[in-house]
N, C-alpha and C positions, 0 to 999 in steps of 0.2 A: 662757160667760162665765166669768172665772177671778175668785174671792172670795179676798180674805184676811181674817183674822181680827184686827181693829185692837185687840179687848181684851187680846190678849197681848203680852207684851215680850220673851219669849226667842228667842234667835237660831235662825234656820232654816239649819241646815247640809247642806241637799240641794243636788245637783247631776245634771245628766243630761249622760253622755258618749255620742257617736255609737254605741258599742258597747253599752252598756247603761245602765240607769238606776239609779244608785247613790243609796242614802237614807242620809241620815245625819239621825236623828232626835234632837232635843234633849229630855230629861224636862222636863215642865210640872209645874206643882203638882199634887199627890196624884198622882203617877207618870204621868199624862196626858203624851202626846208630841205635838210638833209637826212636821208635814212641809209644806213648802212653802207656810208661813202658817196653815195650818189646825191646829188642835187637836183630838186624836184620843182619845176616850176609851182608858183604859190595857186596857180588855177588846176593844177592836177589834182583831181579828187583823192584826199587822203585815204580815203577807205581803199581805195584801188593799191595804194602803195604796198600796204601789208596783205593783199591778197593776189599778187601774181600767181598766174598758174605756172606749173614746172615748165622750166624752158623758155618762160617768156618775160618781157621786163629788162630793164638796163642791167641786171645783176647775171641774167643766165641767157641773154640772146644779143648777139653781135649786131645784128639788125636794129634791132631796138635801141641798144646803145648809141649805134651811129648815126641812124636816121631819124631817130626819136628824139635827138638832142640838138639844141640851138645852144651855142657858146658854154657847153658843158652843163647845160640845164635842161634835164629830161622833161619832154612836154606830152609824149604819146608814143604807143606802140607802133612798131613796123606794120608795114601792110600784110605780111604773112601772119603774124601772130593777131592783130587785129580782125582779121577774116577768119581764119581755120580755128583759131583757139577761141575768140570772144564773140563770134558771129557779128561782127560791128558794132556790139553793144557797148564798146569802151573808143569808139572812132573808128575810122575806115581804114587807117593805117597810113605811116608815112613812107614814100617811095625813094624820098632822097631829103635831104635835110631841110627841114621847114617847110616841105611841100605835103601835104595830107592827100592822097588819092581819093577825091570825094566821089561817093555816089549819088548822082543828082537825084534818085528817087528816094532818098533818104537822109535829107538834111538832118533832121531830129537826132539821129546818132552821129553825126560828124563830129569831131574835136574841134574843129575850127569854129562851127557854128554852134557849139554848145559851150563845154568847160573852157575853151580857148578864146572866145569871142571878144575877151577884153584883154588877151594878151600883147603887150609891147604898147599899152595905152596907159596913159599917166593916171592918177584919182580923179585929178579935175575933168579929163576927158570922159571917164567911166561916170562920173556924177553927171555931166552933160548928156551923155548917150542914155543913162537911165531917165533925165528928166524929159529929154525927147521922145522916148519910147513911151512915157507916161502921157505925154501931150497926144501921142499919136492914139493911143489906147481910149482916153477919152473924147477926141475927135471920131475915131472909129464907132464907140458906143453912141455917141450924138447922131452920127449918121444912121446908124441901126435904127435908133429909137425914132428918126425922121421916115425912116421905110416903114415900121413897123406902125407908125399913126396914121402913112398913107394909106397902108392896106386895109387898116381897121375902117377908115373914112371911107373908102371905096367898096369894102364889103358892106357896110352901112348902107350906101346910096343903092347897090344893086338889091339888097334887101329891102328897102323902101319901093323899089321900082317893081319888083316881085309882088309885094302885095298889093300894088294898085291894080294887078291884072285879075 
């Protein structure tokens, strides 16, 4: 079944040709975008919007439309589609509105820890988070440099002791 989002008023500029699907997305409030009547989160990958597998996504799957949306904004696939159709490569799937069923051994593919990590944060908060992560990376590199220097000195001392024998 195909759903539309009645709460949005921006024009949908999408069209499909026999050669390929061309997506003309329109910006919506807060930089979200709209495609074929569905408003997508600005964080949802644009290339996925035009490449839903048959039977998946908010246009063709009731569960995706219901569980994968917050306040009429699509954020991710339902658990069934995410796991069975996309093998968790596009998130682990939402099992309730706003709740992803995260597989602990696979954070790298979780929607919550990848493309949605900044969802519901202000631009200032995102900038602060990026700055904090940059500082942590520098600190981590500094610590790694310290460890590397320690092991180089230790190895040099051990080689000096061995050469005395």
